[in-house]
Each structure stands twice: as C-alpha cells, then as structure tokens.
N, CA, C and O atoms as a GROMACS GRO file, in nm:
protein
  272
    1MET      N    1   1.455   0.999  -0.278
    1MET     CA    2   1.347   0.903  -0.275
    1MET      C    3   1.230   0.965  -0.196
    1MET      O    4   1.251   1.026  -0.091
    2GLU      N    5   1.110   0.950  -0.247
    2GLU     CA    6   0.993   1.003  -0.178
    2GLU      C    7   0.965   0.922  -0.052
    2GLU      O    8   1.006   0.806  -0.041
    3MET      N    9   0.895   0.984   0.043
    3MET     CA   10   0.871   0.922   0.173
    3MET      C   11   0.796   0.788   0.160
    3MET      O   12   0.834   0.691   0.225
    4GLU      N   13   0.693   0.782   0.077
    4GLU     CA   14   0.617   0.657   0.062
    4GLU      C   15   0.704   0.546   0.004
    4GLU      O   16   0.696   0.431   0.048
    5GLU      N   17   0.787   0.579  -0.093
    5GLU     CA   18   0.879   0.481  -0.151
    5GLU      C   19   0.980   0.435  -0.047
    5GLU      O   20   1.014   0.316  -0.040
    6LEU      N   21   1.028   0.528   0.032
    6LEU     CA   22   1.125   0.496   0.136
    6LEU      C   23   1.064   0.402   0.240
    6LEU      O   24   1.128   0.306   0.282
    7LYS      N   25   0.940   0.429   0.282
    7LYS     CA   26   0.873   0.342   0.378
    7LYS      C   27   0.854   0.202   0.322
    7LYS      O   28   0.875   0.104   0.394
    8LYS      N   29   0.815   0.190   0.196
    8LYS     CA   30   0.798   0.060   0.133
    8LYS      C   31   0.931  -0.016   0.127
    8LYS      O   32   0.935  -0.136   0.151
    9ALA      N   33   1.037   0.055   0.095
    9ALA     CA   34   1.169  -0.008   0.087
    9ALA      C   35   1.215  -0.055   0.224
    9ALA      O   36   1.268  -0.166   0.236
   10ILE      N   37   1.196   0.026   0.326
   10ILE     CA   38   1.234  -0.013   0.462
   10ILE      C   39   1.154  -0.134   0.506
   10ILE      O   40   1.209  -0.229   0.563
   11GLU      N   41   1.025  -0.132   0.480
   11GLU     CA   42   0.938  -0.245   0.515
   11GLU      C   43   0.989  -0.373   0.449
   11GLU      O   44   0.999  -0.477   0.515
   12ALA      N   45   1.020  -0.367   0.322
   12ALA     CA   46   1.068  -0.485   0.248
   12ALA      C   47   1.201  -0.535   0.303
   12ALA      O   48   1.221  -0.655   0.320
   13ILE      N   49   1.292  -0.444   0.330
   13ILE     CA   50   1.424  -0.482   0.380
   13ILE      C   51   1.412  -0.548   0.516
   13ILE      O   52   1.472  -0.654   0.539
   14LEU      N   53   1.335  -0.488   0.606
   14LEU     CA   54   1.320  -0.544   0.741
   14LEU      C   55   1.251  -0.680   0.736
   14LEU      O   56   1.290  -0.772   0.807
   15PHE      N   57   1.149  -0.692   0.653
   15PHE     CA   58   1.076  -0.819   0.642
   15PHE      C   59   1.168  -0.928   0.587
   15PHE      O   60   1.171  -1.039   0.640
   16ALA      N   61   1.241  -0.897   0.483
   16ALA     CA   62   1.327  -0.997   0.419
   16ALA      C   63   1.447  -1.036   0.504
   16ALA      O   64   1.492  -1.150   0.500
   17SER      N   65   1.499  -0.941   0.582
   17SER     CA   66   1.621  -0.969   0.659
   17SER      C   67   1.594  -1.062   0.776
   17SER      O   68   1.675  -1.149   0.806
   18GLY      N   69   1.480  -1.044   0.844
   18GLY     CA   70   1.448  -1.128   0.959
   18GLY      C   71   1.535  -1.101   1.081
   18GLY      O   72   1.529  -1.175   1.179
   19GLU      N   73   1.615  -0.998   1.075
   19GLU     CA   74   1.700  -0.963   1.189
   19GLU      C   75   1.713  -0.811   1.198
   19GLU      O   76   1.665  -0.737   1.112
   20ARG      N   77   1.779  -0.768   1.303
   20ARG     CA   78   1.798  -0.623   1.323
   20ARG      C   79   1.884  -0.566   1.212
   20ARG      O   80   1.983  -0.625   1.170
   21MET      N   81   1.842  -0.451   1.165
   21MET     CA   82   1.920  -0.379   1.064
   21MET      C   83   1.966  -0.248   1.126
   21MET      O   84   1.885  -0.168   1.172
   22GLU      N   85   2.095  -0.227   1.126
   22GLU     CA   86   2.149  -0.103   1.180
   22GLU      C   87   2.110   0.014   1.092
   22GLU      O   88   2.101   0.001   0.970
   23LEU      N   89   2.088   0.127   1.155
   23LEU     CA   90   2.047   0.247   1.083
   23LEU      C   91   2.147   0.283   0.974
   23LEU      O   92   2.107   0.318   0.863
   24GLN      N   93   2.274   0.273   1.003
   24GLN     CA   94   2.377   0.308   0.904
   24GLN      C   95   2.372   0.214   0.784
   24GLN      O   96   2.397   0.256   0.671
   25ARG      N   97   2.342   0.088   0.807
   25ARG     CA   98   2.332  -0.007   0.696
   25ARG      C   99   2.210   0.025   0.609
   25ARG      O  100   2.219   0.021   0.487
   26LEU      N  101   2.097   0.057   0.673
   26LEU     CA  102   1.978   0.097   0.598
   26LEU      C  103   2.009   0.221   0.513
   26LEU      O  104   1.969   0.228   0.397
   27CYS      N  105   2.079   0.316   0.570
   27CYS     CA  106   2.114   0.439   0.498
   27CYS      C  107   2.200   0.407   0.377
   27CYS      O  108   2.180   0.464   0.269
   28ALA      N  109   2.296   0.318   0.394
   28ALA     CA  110   2.386   0.283   0.284
   28ALA      C  111   2.309   0.213   0.172
   28ALA      O  112   2.329   0.244   0.054
   29VAL      N  113   2.223   0.119   0.208
   29VAL     CA  114   2.147   0.044   0.107
   29VAL      C  115   2.050   0.136   0.033
   29VAL      O  116   2.034   0.126  -0.088
   30LEU      N  117   1.985   0.225   0.108
   30LEU     CA  118   1.883   0.313   0.050
   30LEU      C  119   1.941   0.442  -0.005
   30LEU      O  120   1.869   0.521  -0.067
   31GLU      N  121   2.071   0.464   0.017
   31GLU     CA  122   2.139   0.586  -0.028
   31GLU      C  123   2.064   0.711   0.018
   31GLU      O  124   2.036   0.802  -0.060
   32THR      N  125   2.032   0.712   0.147
   32THR     CA  126   1.956   0.821   0.208
   32THR      C  127   2.019   0.855   0.342
   32THR      O  128   2.084   0.770   0.404
   33ASP      N  129   2.000   0.978   0.387
   33ASP     CA  130   2.060   1.020   0.513
   33ASP      C  131   1.983   0.963   0.633
   33ASP      O  132   1.865   0.931   0.620
   34PRO      N  133   2.048   0.950   0.747
   34PRO     CA  134   1.987   0.889   0.865
   34PRO      C  135   1.857   0.955   0.911
   34PRO      O  136   1.765   0.886   0.955
   35ASP      N  137   1.847   1.086   0.901
   35ASP     CA  138   1.726   1.155   0.945
   35ASP      C  139   1.604   1.110   0.863
   35ASP      O  140   1.497   1.090   0.919
   36GLU      N  141   1.621   1.096   0.733
   36GLU     CA  142   1.510   1.054   0.646
   36GLU      C  143   1.470   0.909   0.675
   36GLU      O  144   1.352   0.876   0.681
   37VAL      N  145   1.570   0.822   0.692
   37VAL     CA  146   1.541   0.681   0.720
   37VAL      C  147   1.471   0.668   0.854
   37VAL      O  148   1.373   0.595   0.867
   38GLU      N  149   1.520   0.739   0.953
   38GLU     CA  150   1.460   0.734   1.086
   38GLU      C  151   1.316   0.786   1.084
   38GLU      O  152   1.228   0.726   1.146
   39LYS      N  153   1.294   0.894   1.015
   39LYS     CA  154   1.159   0.951   1.005
   39LYS      C  155   1.064   0.852   0.938
   39LYS      O  156   0.953   0.831   0.986
   40ALA      N  157   1.106   0.793   0.828
   40ALA     CA  158   1.022   0.697   0.755
   40ALA      C  159   0.995   0.572   0.839
   40ALA      O  160   0.882   0.524   0.844
   41ALA      N  161   1.097   0.520   0.905
   41ALA     CA  162   1.081   0.400   0.988
   41ALA      C  163   0.989   0.428   1.106
   41ALA      O  164   0.906   0.344   1.142
   42ASP      N  165   1.002   0.545   1.167
   42ASP     CA  166   0.916   0.582   1.279
   42ASP      C  167   0.770   0.595   1.234
   42ASP      O  168   0.679   0.553   1.305
   43GLU      N  169   0.748   0.654   1.118
   43GLU     CA  170   0.613   0.664   1.064
   43GLU      C  171   0.555   0.526   1.037
   43GLU      O  172   0.438   0.500   1.066
   44LEU      N  173   0.636   0.438   0.982
   44LEU     CA  174   0.593   0.302   0.954
   44LEU      C  175   0.560   0.228   1.085
   44LEU      O  176   0.460   0.155   1.091
   45MET      N  177   0.641   0.247   1.186
   45MET     CA  178   0.614   0.188   1.318
   45MET      C  179   0.479   0.234   1.371
   45MET      O  180   0.402   0.153   1.422
   46ASN      N  181   0.451   0.362   1.358
   46ASN     CA  182   0.325   0.417   1.407
   46ASN      C  183   0.205   0.362   1.331
   46ASN      O  184   0.102   0.334   1.391
   47VAL      N  185   0.218   0.347   1.201
   47VAL     CA  186   0.110   0.290   1.120
   47VAL      C  187   0.081   0.148   1.164
   47VAL      O  188  -0.035   0.111   1.184
   48TYR      N  189   0.186   0.067   1.181
   48TYR     CA  190   0.168  -0.071   1.224
   48TYR      C  191   0.099  -0.076   1.361
   48TYR      O  192   0.009  -0.157   1.382
   49ALA      N  193   0.140   0.009   1.454
   49ALA     CA  194   0.081   0.011   1.587
   49ALA      C  195  -0.064   0.057   1.582
   49ALA      O  196  -0.150  -0.002   1.647
   50PHE      N  197  -0.093   0.162   1.507
   50PHE     CA  198  -0.228   0.216   1.498
   50PHE      C  199  -0.324   0.116   1.437
   50PHE      O  200  -0.438   0.102   1.483
   51GLU      N  201  -0.280   0.046   1.334
   51GLU     CA  202  -0.365  -0.051   1.265
   51GLU      C  203  -0.366  -0.188   1.334
   51GLU      O  204  -0.435  -0.279   1.290
   52ARG      N  205  -0.290  -0.200   1.442
   52ARG     CA  206  -0.281  -0.324   1.521
   52ARG      C  207  -0.250  -0.445   1.434
   52ARG      O  208  -0.317  -0.548   1.442
   53ARG      N  209  -0.151  -0.430   1.353
   53ARG     CA  210  -0.109  -0.538   1.264
   53ARG      C  211  -0.042  -0.649   1.344
   53ARG      O  212   0.002  -0.628   1.457
   54GLY      N  213  -0.035  -0.766   1.285
   54GLY     CA  214   0.028  -0.880   1.350
   54GLY      C  215   0.179  -0.873   1.351
   54GLY      O  216   0.245  -0.954   1.416
   55ILE      N  217   0.233  -0.778   1.280
   55ILE     CA  218   0.378  -0.757   1.274
   55ILE      C  219   0.408  -0.618   1.329
   55ILE      O  220   0.335  -0.523   1.303
   56ARG      N  221   0.516  -0.608   1.404
   56ARG     CA  222   0.558  -0.478   1.458
   56ARG      C  223   0.700  -0.448   1.414
   56ARG      O  224   0.778  -0.537   1.380
   57ILE      N  225   0.731  -0.321   1.416
   57ILE     CA  226   0.868  -0.278   1.392
   57ILE      C  227   0.919  -0.222   1.524
   57ILE      O  228   0.857  -0.133   1.583
   58LEU      N  229   1.031  -0.274   1.568
   58LEU     CA  230   1.091  -0.227   1.693
   58LEU      C  231   1.207  -0.134   1.662
   58LEU      O  232   1.288  -0.160   1.573
   59LYS      N  233   1.214  -0.026   1.736
   59LYS     CA  234   1.328   0.065   1.725
   59LYS      C  235   1.426   0.024   1.834
   59LYS      O  236   1.395   0.034   1.953
   60LEU      N  237   1.542  -0.020   1.792
   60LEU     CA  238   1.644  -0.066   1.886
   60LEU      C  239   1.753   0.039   1.899
   60LEU      O  240   1.750   0.142   1.831
   61GLU      N  241   1.847   0.012   1.984
   61GLU     CA  242   1.955   0.109   2.011
   61GLU      C  243   2.024   0.157   1.885
   61GLU      O  244   2.048   0.277   1.870
   62LYS      N  245   2.055   0.067   1.794
   62LYS     CA  246   2.131   0.106   1.675
   62LYS      C  247   2.057   0.079   1.545
   62LYS      O  248   2.116   0.093   1.438
   63GLY      N  249   1.930   0.042   1.552
   63GLY     CA  250   1.860   0.013   1.427
   63GLY      C  251   1.715  -0.027   1.449
   63GLY      O  252   1.653   0.013   1.547
   64TYR      N  253   1.662  -0.105   1.356
   64TYR     CA  254   1.523  -0.145   1.357
   64TYR      C  255   1.513  -0.294   1.330
   64TYR      O  256   1.600  -0.354   1.266
   65GLN      N  257   1.403  -0.355   1.380
   65GLN     CA  258   1.379  -0.496   1.354
   65GLN      C  259   1.228  -0.517   1.342
   65GLN      O  260   1.150  -0.455   1.415
   66MET      N  261   1.187  -0.605   1.251
   66MET     CA  262   1.047  -0.642   1.235
   66MET      C  263   1.025  -0.772   1.311
   66MET      O  264   1.101  -0.867   1.295
   67VAL      N  265   0.920  -0.775   1.394
   67VAL     CA  266   0.888  -0.895   1.471
   67VAL      C  267   0.739  -0.923   1.464
   67VAL      O  268   0.659  -0.834   1.438
   68SER      N  269   0.704  -1.049   1.486
   68SER     CA  270   0.562  -1.085   1.487
   68SER      C  271   0.517  -1.115   1.629
   68SER      O  272   0.400  -1.148   1.651
   0.00000   0.00000   0.00000
C-alpha cells in the first residue's frame, strides 16, 4: 500500500473507532508491517499538529488514538 493510501486508511480507522487502536491491530487490518504503519501514523500526527486541526492523533504506549 502506498504511503498516502496508508495514511488515509489509518485516519479513517482511528476516526471511526473512537478509541485507542493497538499498533498490532492496525497492522493486521491494513496487512502492513509495524514500521510502515508507525511511519504513516507519525506523519499524519505531524500534519494534524502543523495545520492546527481541531482533531489530534495521540501516540500511546501500544497504539494510536484520535481525539478532539
């Protein structure tokens, strides 16, 4: 999966879930290795922070969560 597609998929999953998603669960759903998921999620986090969006992505001990 290309990086932009991966970021869109992660964004959709986090938004729809409304709760923390463990990295391993994201990897299983997206059929991608942890390094790629982590890289895409971190890039997405940075975009949200830079653009000062009303929603943030938090990197937690074992996964990620979208919060407003």
